[in-house]
C-alpha angles and dihedrals in degrees: 000000000000123000088229095053134100088239092063091044086061098035100052099052090048092049091047096046094050092041092062093040094053122086115269095246094061100037091098091051090056090049091051092051091047092048093052090049091047092055094043090057087080102046116340097204092060089070082085090067096051088044090054091051091049093049096047096046093042096050094036092052092052089054091045091054092048094051102031096097105027102032107023094166090060090046091053091047091050092049089050089052092050092050094044095049094049095044090048091058091045091049094048095052101034112022110024095087093048096048094042089054091049092050093046091050093047091051092049090241096307093111111061116181126195112272116238120176117190128170106244109253110238113255096001094139092049100049092039092056092044092053093044091049088057093053092047090050090053090050091051092048093242091131140002119258114262110248097196106080093199095052088049089050088054089053091056098042103031098154103226093062101019101102105038109004157197087230096232128211119233090226088064106034107030096063090052091067087067095050124097113253119196129172112277118184097202093047091048091050093051091048093050090049091056091047090051091051089050091053090050091052092049105038102031102034113017098042091044092051088048090064090058095044096047092047098047098037088047089062097034094136092064104021116111117252091246091058091047090050091051090047091051091053088045089054091052089059093039094057093040094051094039094053098034089049091058091048092048093049090047093049091044094048091049090049091054087056092046101259129127118220124186122262111260103186133033111180094295096185090063089066118124094205140021090252090055090045089061091049087059103034123076088343095183092058094041092053091044091057091043095052100036104032115012098047095042088052088057100270111213095327099097105059136281098290093051091045091054091048092050091050092052092049092051094049094045088053089046090054091052091046088060096052148337097250138097090242091064091048090053090046091054092044091053092053090047091049092048090053093046091051090046091050092050092044093052090046091052091049098041094124093051090049091054091057103030098033091214136037096209135032110260093247092053092045092051093047093048091049091049091052092051091048090051092051089055092045089063089067091044091055101035121095093225141008090251091054091049090050091050092050093050090046092052092046091054099039110020100052096134101019091126132008114282113234136166087247088066088063095052094235133106121240093257091050091050091050091050090048093051092047092047093050089047089054090048092053092046091052091048092050095046093044089063089068106030143019102254095191092053090046090052096050089050092059120101111281094248092053091047094054092044089057093043094051091042091053092049090050092050092052092044096047103034100032119116108232103175129232111333088356092292110175111246111228121233113259095231092058086086091062 
């Protein structure tokens, strides 16, 4: 069930209405049932996998808590078992095919592994990391293990953020299932506003940019460099709006029900460095890797060389988390390399930074960061490393090989104008949101002005949205991860 589908438009109001009509003590039971149904709408049998993850992390965490003080070796062994079992399932369904191909190629065909072909379970990387984060937190003593298995199951499969995040922390979300949640009109209005903005990002911007990207990248061997450059920038806004839209709808839907999810995006293309970009992009994953991988590796506490190595490890793993393909590994390696170079550069210019405060004007730093991010996005979007290399080569050397026309982008002039205006609105909202809460500002407007904006927004999404052939719902990009 997609957030941008008619099914969800029917499902969510029914869930919400019954949630607030039901007695407080069984509200969470209703949410659990709705969350299980929501996940089973994709492929019912894969509920077994999420059930396995829930069972292992629930039982393992209870044992970890029992042994953490008196028998720490057993606690560590149990945690290792929890991690190994979950990563084994993740590897089998997501990475086995990739690594078996790599091994067969490296052995020149002498090593032939059994072929297993599984459909990738939706959201497996997200709920696996969320469940493992809980077990690690219990091991560290950051929270007590949840004794109610069904409330814990709701934490793992809470439907708004189940499929594509944010990757929630148990310390934030689990206690909320014990809080009292009553209907609140202002809270509902703010949640619906965020959901509406998410739909605008997805249907008006992301799906429109997808038309350009699919058309130009599909003809990358003959497309002029200028068209490939435009398509690459279009992809940067496609993936941003596609992923941020899911997070916004998830956060907004949870807010309507009375739950607080963590922010997942904060105007990432306003970043002045790659390091800042990752503080603003997919925040829940960035902080997960920081807390559960980077810091345990030593973080920045063991000298510059070790810091750079830790950064590269984290970003290589991040690339693999996104997908079982060499292109994602290169994408992660590029971001790691960018951060390493930045770290060394700032270290070499430490004295100048102390006096000048900054080595580049903010506008130049933002532009440079955006260019680097776009170079990496080519590998993220390309189907192979050779294709990515060819695209970057044509962008740099075949800029005016053939006349650039709107037809080369696959969009009509009106669609291009709508796309430019929509991206302009996105940037304006990102800039303004750094200084004020736009949703709060909106709900403080006179009622007539509020409804004028609400109805205008609905009309814009309805009229200018891209709905695909025969109104086929376009899936979210991060569903594949």
